[in-house]
N, C-alpha and C positions, 0 to 999 in steps of 0.2 A: 504494499500499499504506499510505500515511500514515494514512488514515482507519481502516483495519483495525487497524493497530497501536495507534492511539489508543484504540480501543474495548477492545482486549485488555489494554493496559498500565494497571494501576491497583494499584500495590503497596500503597497504603493500605488496600485491601479484604482483604488477606491475612488479617488477624485475624478477619474475619467468616466465614472458612471453618472455624473450629474449633468443634466441637460441645461443648455443655455436658457431654454424656455422657462425652466423652473426659477432661475435667478431673476429673469425678467418679470415674471408674475409676482414674485415676492417684492421686488423693488417697486412695482406699480402700487402694491398695497401700502408700502412705506411712504411712497410719494403722496398718495391720497391722504394718509394720516397726517403727514406734515402740513399739507395744504389746509386741512380742516383745522389743525391746531393753530396755524398762523391766522386764519380768518377769525376763529373764536377769540384769540388774543387781541386782534386788531379791532373787531367790531363788537365783541361781547364784553371784554374787560377793558378795552381802550388802553392797552399797554403801549408805552412809547418804546418801540424797538426799531432797529435798522431793517425795515421791511424790504427795502430795495435789495440789500445784500442777501436777506433770507430767501426771497423769491428767486434771486439769481442762483443760489445754491440748489434750490429745488429744481430750477430750470435746467441746470447742468445735468442733474440726475435724469430729467425727462429726455433731454437730448441724447444722453448715453443710451437710454432704453430704446429710443426710436432708431438710433443708428444700429444697435445690436439686432433689432427686429427686422430692419430692412436689408442689412448687409449679409447677415448669417442665416442659414436655414434653421427652422424651429427645432429640428432634431439633432442639432450639433451637440456633441459631447465635449465638455470643457476639459482641458489638460490641467495639470497641477498649477502651472504658472497662471493660466487664465482664471482659474478659481481663486487663486491668491489675489490677483489684480482686482477681481470683482469685489471680494470682501474687503480688501484694503480701501477701495474707493468708498464703499459704504461706511466704513469706520471714519475716514477723513471727512466725508460729507456731513455725517451726523455730528462729529466733534466740532466742525465749523459752525453748524447751526447752534450747538450748545454754547459755543463761544459768543455768539451774537445774542443769545437769549438767557443770560444769567449763569452760565456754567453749571456747577453742581447745585445751585439754588433752583434750577429748573427741575421739576418733578419727573420730566421725561428723560433725565440723564441715565436712568437704568437701562434704556434701550441699547446702549453700547454693548451690553452683554450678548445680544442676539447674534451679531456677526461672528463673534469669537466662538460662541457655542457651535455655530454652523461649521466654522473652520475646524474645530476639534473633531467634528463628525466626518468631514470629507477630505481634509488635507493630511499631509504627513505630519509627524510629530514636530519636526523642525519648523515647518511653516506655521503650524498652529501655535507653537510656543513663541515664535517671532511676532505674530499678530497679537497675541495676548499681552506680551511685554510692551509692544508699541501702544496698545490701548491703555494699559496702566500708566504709561508715561504721559499720554495725552490727557487722561483724566486727572493726573496729578498736576499738570500745567493748568487745567481748567479750574483747579481748586483755588488758584491765586489770580489767574489772568482770564478775564471774561468781561463782556459788556454787561452792566447791571440791568436788572429788570426795574423799569420805572412805570408808575401809573401815569394817567393823563395829568395829574397834579405834580408830576416829577418826584413822587415819593418812591424811594428805593425799596423794593421788596427783597428781603434777605432772611435767611434762617440763622439762628444763633450758631456761633462757631463750633460748639460741641456737636450740634446736629449736622453741621456741614462736614466735620471730620467723620462723623458716623456715616454720612452718605458716601463719602469717599471709601471708607473701610468696607462698607457693605457692597459697593460696586466691585472693589478689588476681590473680595471673598467670593462674590457671585460669579465673577469672571472665571476664577480658577475652579470653583466647585462645579459650576455648570459645564465647564469644558471637560473636566475629568469624568463627570457623570455621563455626558453625551458620548465621549470617547469610549468609555467602558461599555455602555449599552450597545452602541453601534458595532464595536469590535466583537462583542459576544454574539450579536445577531449575524454578523458576517461570518464568523467562524462556524456558527451552527449551520447556516445556510450552505457553506462550502462542505461541511462534514456530511450533511444530509444528501448533498449532490454526490459526494463520493460513495455514500451508502447505496444510493439508487443505482449508480454505475456498477458497484460490486454485485448487487442483486441482479441487475440486468445481465451481467457477464455470467453469473452462475446459472441464470435461467437459460441463457443461450447454450451453455455447456450441457445442461440437462436435456434441452431440446435436441442438441446434436447427438447425444447418446441414443435417443429414440430414432433419429434419422438413420444413424449407422446400423442400429439393430434392424430397422425395416429394410435397409439396403442388403444386409447379410441374409435376411430371410428371403427377399425377393430374388436375389442373385444365386441362391443356393441351387435351385432347379436348373437354370441354364448352365451353371458351371458343372454340375453333375452330368448333364447331357453332353457337354463338350468333352469331358473326361472319358465318358463311355465311348463316344464316337472316335476319339483319338486313339483309344485302346484298340478298337476294331480296325482302324486304318493301319496301326502298327503291325497287326497280325497279317493283314493282306499285303503289306509292303515289305515284308521280310525279303532280304536279298537286294532290295533297291536302296542302297545306303543313303543317298541324298534325300529321297522322299521319306524314308523311315526316320531320319533325323528331324525332319520338319514336323512329322506327326508326334514324335517324342517331345519336341519343344512345345508344341501346343498343349500336350498333357501336363508338362512341367509347369507352364505358366498358369494353367487352370488351377493346379494345386497351390501355386503361390498366391493367386487371388483368394482362394478359400482360406488360406492361413492368415492373410492380411485382414480379411473381414472378421475372422474369429478373434483376432487380437484387438480389434477396434470395438467390438461390442457383442453382446449376447444375441442369440437368435430370437425372433418373435416380434411381429409388427404390432405396435400399440399394446404391448404386453402389460397386463395389469400389474405385474411385479416391477415395472419401470416407474410406477407411481406410488407404490407402497412397498415396505420391506420391514423385517423384524427390527426392533429398536437397536439391538446389538449390532446388526449389520449396518445400519445408518451411522452409528457412532464410529465404527471401524472404517467406514467409507470416508467420513470426515477427517479421520486421522491419517488416512493412507498416504497423502503427499509428504508427511513428516516422519514416516516410519524408517526411512533410510538416512536420517540426518545425524546418525551417531549417538542418539539418545534412545534409551529403552522406554517404550510406551507399554504400560502394563494395564490390561483391561480386567476389571472386576465387575462382572454382571451378576448382581444379586437378584434372586427370586425372578429370574427371567426364563425359567423352563417353559412356563406358559405365558411368556411375555407378549405384549401386544405387537401387532404390526402397525407402524405409524406411517403417515404420509411423508413421502420423500420431497418435502418442500425445499426449494433452493435456499430460502432464508435460514432454515434450520441447519442445513449442511454447511453453508458458508459461515454462519455465526459460530458453530461449534469448531469449524476448522480454524478460524481466527483465534479462538480461545486456546485450542491445543497448540497452535503455532507459537503463541506468546509463552505458554508453559515450556515448550521445547527450547525456545530462544534463551530463557533465563534459568533453566534447570542445570544442575551439575551433571547428573548421569541418568536420571529416571523421571518419568511422568506417569502418574496414575490416573486412570479414568474409571470412576466408579459409577455404575448405573443401577438404579433401584426403581421398582414399579409397585404401586399399591392400587387398590381399587379406586382411589381418588386422584392420584397424582403420578407423574413420571419425573424422575430427577436424575440429573447428570452432575457429578462432582469431579472437577479436574484439579489435581494437585501436583506439585513438583518439589524437588529437593533443592531449589535455588534460594536466593536471599530473600524472596518475598517482595511485597510491595513496599515502597518507602512509606514510613509511618505517617509523615506529614501530608501525604497525598492519598491516603486510604479513603478519605471521604470524597475525593474527586475522581476516583477511578470510573471510567466510562464517559468522562467529559472529553470533547475533542480538543486536540492540540494542547495537551498538558505537557509542559516542559519542566524539567528540574535539573539542578546542577549535579552532574554525575561525579562520583568519586574517581580517584586515579586508578583504583583497581578495576572499576567498571569500564573505564576508557581503554585500559590495556586488554581487558577481556573481550570487548566488542568494539574495536577501534573505528569501524565504519558505520556503527549503528546510531541513528538519530531518532530515538523514540519520541513520538508526539501524542500517543494516546488515540490516534485515529483508528487503528485496527480494533482496539477494544470498544471504541465508540460504535463502530460499524457492527461488531458482533452483538453488542448490547441492544442496539436499535433493531437489528434484524430479528433477534430472538424475542424481544419484547413484542415485536410485530406479530410473531407467531403465537403470542399469548403467554410467554414465559415470564417468570420473575427471576432476577439475577442478583446475586449477592457476592461481594468480594471481601476476602479476609486473608489473614496470614495464619499459617499453621502454628501450633504450639510446639516448643522444643522440649518434648518430654524425654526423660532419661530412662534408659533400660536398666536392668539389673547389673549389667556389666559396665555401666557408667557412660555408654555411648549414647549420643543424642538420637532422637527419632529421625528416620529418613524423610518422612513426609512433613517437612518443617517449613516449606516455602509458601508460595502463593496458593490460595484456595479459591476456586470459583464454583459456585453452585447454581445450577439452572433447574428450575422447577416449573413444570407445566401442569395445569389441570388435565387430567387424562382425557377428558372430552375434547380438548383442543387439538390433540395430536393423534389420538387413536383412530386408525383408518376405519374402524367399525362403528365408532361413536360420533365422529365429526360430521358436521352438516354437509361437508363436501366429501363424505366417505366414499371409498372405492368398493363397490360391491364385488361379491364373488361370482364367478362364472367364466364362460369361455370368452376368449378374446374376440372382438367383433371382426366379421369378415369384410374384406374390402374387394371391390370390383377392380379387376386389372384391365 
């Protein structure tokens, strides 16, 4: 899953997902609000302001929006620099208006938080921090330098210094808090979206492999009769062509290639078209099928199937096979020598427990196991043990998502290091994953999509 996550993870491209039309719409809303505020101040409260300069600042924003609308297509995606330029213009235009209308004495001064919050959501960390620091600097300048708010009697409207400083502190705190909050939420949503996309791709791939197995089985079944006919006919030709070396060799070659085709088809899949067994299998068989790709990786995988003499046949769902395969892969990756897969079945539930003799999960991450893109600082021993491995938690997330989709409940824990009588520690001391299904969710005889017994359907050729 490393290659897949590498393709999906690219946080620096997030700013390229914002359309110019979105910024234009938001700016029209801001412009409309600024015009309303100026009209109310001028004709409602009769404040003495530099209205010419104020309307000029609003006019610049209007011209910028009109140019962007007429010059660029509506579906244009903005680059990092273009997003930064748009937000920087908004901050400078708003701070200029605040300078003309009382600075931090103006109750609308809190609006400077909005562009910085957007920057934290769509820009890189460096650009967002730059814009936040610039905004703090401009707000600090407005604390001392601004045009006063005057009534029509030239009475200066101002708040006490303690409240003025409180406004400044509140704006600065809101800038950084809202930025961190927006950044965290958007990053979480982005990571989750990318991880779910990876999960869907993994499930699609597993489904294609399952479908391919059915296609191969159908091909083996359908081609069996023609290959047998070719083999029989070539054998008869060989008998009739004895003494004619050239023709005899050609007939022998035909028979040899027919045998080769038969062997290839047998190695690729089992016979039977639309066989019911391709859609259901004993629980132990499904578990061993999930573990098969990791059986030859130098670690011993031990299967303990308890109470499965009369165990159920379960649906061979791609999400179940792929999810268990990812869990077994993780156990094999981190085990020392052995992995244990225990399977139990009762009248109410079916459970699979996967354990290993490795170091177990990091204690400080045990509560986050199953979240996508979890990183942690590896010890020097781990780096030497697996120098090329960059664990991100995506494999466990995919396994957890797929298995929960099939109706399972999953729990992660670390095994206890019990001592035997000889003083040696227990082998099963590493990570422990337990997957539990309600039996009705996976039993092929009880599930709503159950596969009935009977002959395979006939197909017209």
